[in-house]
N, C-alpha and C positions, 0 to 999 in steps of 0.2 A: 424444569427449565428455569433459568434465572430471569431476572427482570428484563422486560423488553424496552426499558428505557424511559422515555419522557412521557409527558401528558398524553393520554389516550384520546385521540381526536380523529374525526373523519375528514378533516380538512385535506384538500388536495391542491398541490401546487400546479399552476397552469403549465401545460406542456409547451415546449419551445420549438421554434422552427429551426431547420438546418441552417448553420452559419453559411455565409457567402464565400467560403473557402474550403479547400480539401485538406485533410490531415497530411502531415509530413510522413515520410517513410524512414524511420530511424531504427526499427528492429527487424528481426528475422521471423517471419510468420509462415505458417502456424507454429507455435511452440509444441514440443512433444507432449503426448499424454501417455504416461508409463504405468504399467501395472505394479502393484506393491503387495505381492501375496504374503511375504513373510511378515511385513508390518501389519497387514490385515489380521493375520492369525494372532499376532501378539496383542492386538487390540480387542480380540474377541469377535471378529467378523469372519466371514468365509474368505477363502483365498482369492476368489474372483471378485470380491466386493469393492476393493479399494484401488484407486488410481491416483496418480500425482500429476497435476498439470504443471509442467516445468516452465513457469514464467520467470524462473531464474536464468533461463537460457535464451534471453531476448537479444543478446549481443550488446554492443556499445558499453565499454568501460565497466565490465563486471555484471551487466544485465540487471534485471529486476522489473517489477511491475510498473514502476514510474515511467518507463519509456512509452508505454501505451498512452498515458495521460499527456506526456510531453509532445507526442505527435500532434495532438490537438491544441494544447495551450500555446505552444511555441508557434504553431501555424497561425494562431490568432495574433500573437505578438508581431510576427513578420508581416501580417496583413496591415498592421498599424505602423509598419516601417521601423520597427525597433532595431537598434544595433547593440543593445545591452540587455541581458537577462538578470533580474534580481529575484532571489527567492529566500525563504527562511526555513529553518528546521533545527533539530537538535544537532549537537556537535558531530554526532556520527550519522547524520541524515543521509539515507540512500537517495532520497529525492534531490538533495543539494548536489551530491556527487553526479547524478545523472543530468541535472540541469547544467552543470559545468561541462560535462562531456558533450551534451547537445550543442552548447555554445561553441565549443572547440570545433566540432564537426562542421558547423555552419559559418564559422568565421566571425562569431559574435564575441563580445566581452561578457564575463559572468561575475556577479557579485553575490556572495553568500552571507546572509546576516544570521549569525549564530549566537546562542546565549553563552554567558560565561566569559572567560578570558583565555588567551592562547595557552595551551598546555605546554609543559616543559619539553615534552617529546611527542610529536604527532604520531598517530597510529591509525590503522583502519581507513575509514573513509577520508579522514583529514589528510592523510598522505596523498590519496588520489586527487582530492580537491586541488592541492598545490601542484601536483604533477600535470593536471589538466589546465592549469593557468588561471584558476579562479582567484579573485581577490576576496579575502575573508574580512568581514566586519564583525568584531566581537561586541555584543550588546550588553555585557554584564548581566546583572540579576534581572533578566526580563522574562516575563511570561509570554504566552502566545500573542496577546494583544500588544505587548510592548515590542515584540519582534516585528509585528506588522507596522507599528508606528515608526520604528527605526528604518524599516525597508522603504516606507513612503518618504521619509526624510532623505534617505540616500538617493532615491529617485529624483527628488527635487534638486539635490546638490548636483547630480549628473546633468540634469536638464540645464541648470545654470551654467554648466561648463560646456554646453553644446552637444551633449549626447542625447540619444533617444531611447531611454530605458523603458522596459516593460516589467512589471512585477508579476511573477508567476506565483499563484496561490500556494500556501502551505500544503505540502504533500501532493501538489498538482491537482488538488481536489476542488472541483467546481462542477457546474452542470456541463461546461465545455469539456473539462478533463475527464468526467465520468463517461463520456462517449467512447473513450478508449477501451473501457471495460465493458461497455455494451457490445462493442465489436468482439472483445475477448469471449464474452458469454455466448455470442452467436457462433464463434469458432469452436468453442467447447461443445455446444449442442450438436454441431455437425460431427464431431469426433465421437461423442458419447450421447446419442439421442435419449437413452433410457436412464440418464443420471437422475437419482432421487435426491441426493444431498450434495451441495457444493459448499465446502467448508473453507472459510477465508478469514484472515486476520482483519479486524476493523481498526483502522488507524484514523486517518483524516476523513475517511468516508467515501471517497470517490470510487475506489475499487469495488467495494460491496455494492454501492449504488448502481454501477454499470451492470454488474452481474444480475442484480434484481430486475433491472429494466429489461434484460435479455431473457432471463430464465424464469422470472416470477419469484415473488417473495417467499413462497413456501419451500422452494428448493434451495435457498441460500441461507446458510447459517454463519453469521458473523461472530467472531470471538474478539471481544473488546480488549484492546491493549492499553487503554488509558491514555492514548495520545492526545485527546482533546476532550473538553467537557461537551456534553450534549451531542455526542457522536451519533446517536440514533436519529436525532433531529436533522443532522447534516445529511445522513444517508437518505432520509425521507425526502428532504428538499431536492436533492440531486436526482434521485430515482423517480420521484413523482413527475419531474419535468421531462423525463425521457421515456417513461413506461407507456405502453400502448393503451392502457386503461387506467382509471383512477386507482390510486394506491393509498390505503390507510396506514398510519404509522403502526398501529397494533398488529398489522400483518407481518411486520419485520421480525425475523428470528435472530436474537442477539443474546449471547452469553456474556455475563460480566464477572464470572467466577475465576478468571485467569489473570486479572490485573495485579493481584498481590499488593505489594507496597507502592506500586505506581509504575508508570511508563519508564522504561529503561532499566528497571530492576530485573534480576534473574530469579524467578521463582523456582522452588524445588520441582514443581510439576513441569515447568518448561525445561529445566535441566534434564529431567528424566526423559522428556519427549525428544530432546536433541540426541541423547544417547541412543534411544530406541530407533529413531530413523536412521542414524548413522550405522548402527550395528546390525539392523535388519536389512537395510536396502542400500547401504553405502551412499546415502543422500544426506548432505549437510544442510540443515536448516539454520535460520538466524535466531538469536536469543531474544529478540524483541517482538517480532511479528509472527513468522511461520512456526517457530517453536511454540508460541502460545496457541496458535491455531491447532496444531496437533494435540496439545494438551487439552484444548477444548473439545476436539473430536473424541479423544479418549474418554473424557468425562461424559460426553453425549452418548457414547456406547454404554457406559456403565449405568446411566440413569434411564436408558431405553428410548431416548429421543432418536437415536440411529440404531437400527437393528440389523442382525445378520440377514443376508438376502437382499439388502437395499444397496444399489450401486452408489458409491460415494466417491467424490473427487476432492482431494486436498489441493488447494491452490498454493503452489510454492511461489511466493512473491519475491524471492531473492534475498539480498542483504548480506551475502557472504563477507564483504569487506568489514561490515560492522561487527561480525563475529570476532575479528582480530583486534577490534578497538574497544571491546567491552571489558570494563574493569573487573568484572566478577567471573570471567569465563574460566579462570583457573579452577573454579569450583567443580567444573566438569572433569578435570584431570587429576584431582586430588585423591 
């Protein structure tokens, strides 16, 4: 097993009370849990061992896991009387696309703060962002902190113009947003009470954190995508605030062996995983998140962390539009 991340500490974040509002209803629940027998065999598991939780089928503008988080974070924004949603992400951000879709459904404005500059030709999520009516703010050579600074500046500008903006966190990940995946974890446990391993891509941290809060740290295996530094610390912060009992950071299971050259790059292992899922089950994964999650699952079987006879669920967190916007995706077809 790879590094479990940051400083090993027994510190525990205080659990939080329920917010004074209910989540929105933006998705279609429960999402399906489908068997994947041919993929299981290809990985070295028994045919009955592997299932795919189809959180790519959540509805709303191409679906994906971010909808569960947005049901909570946007409910919080509306409780504060927001009329504009601002968020940040990579140029092909699934979260940005679904924030724009949520704003469109609710009659709000959306502003997406993205790194870089406008491409010569939009593709993938960027096409959908425009179709959904979002305004794009290009922040140039900005890292995550720089994007957040630009988002706050944009919010101040909008307030000065009389708007009421709310900044939705990167990836929808916060203690509030992680509640969406605590709900998802409970949903999954009802569908598959005997699950031993839940394998999920680790990006901004909220998805894994919610699953840990619902199912326990030992059942959840996060595969780090390199989306943010100190991702394990973020998971611990969010999960510890929601878990029913104290949670130590060293209890978290995280693989870091699928990051490759960094977030957004297409690794050979991920390319192989994308082909394997498509050709075994007719399921298309995305090249940044769930493709890496399957590559991490494959590695976990090889090194004995996941064994035949153990019921395993791969969380399909969506991201299909990003597949068509990835600059290296032709490598799969060459």
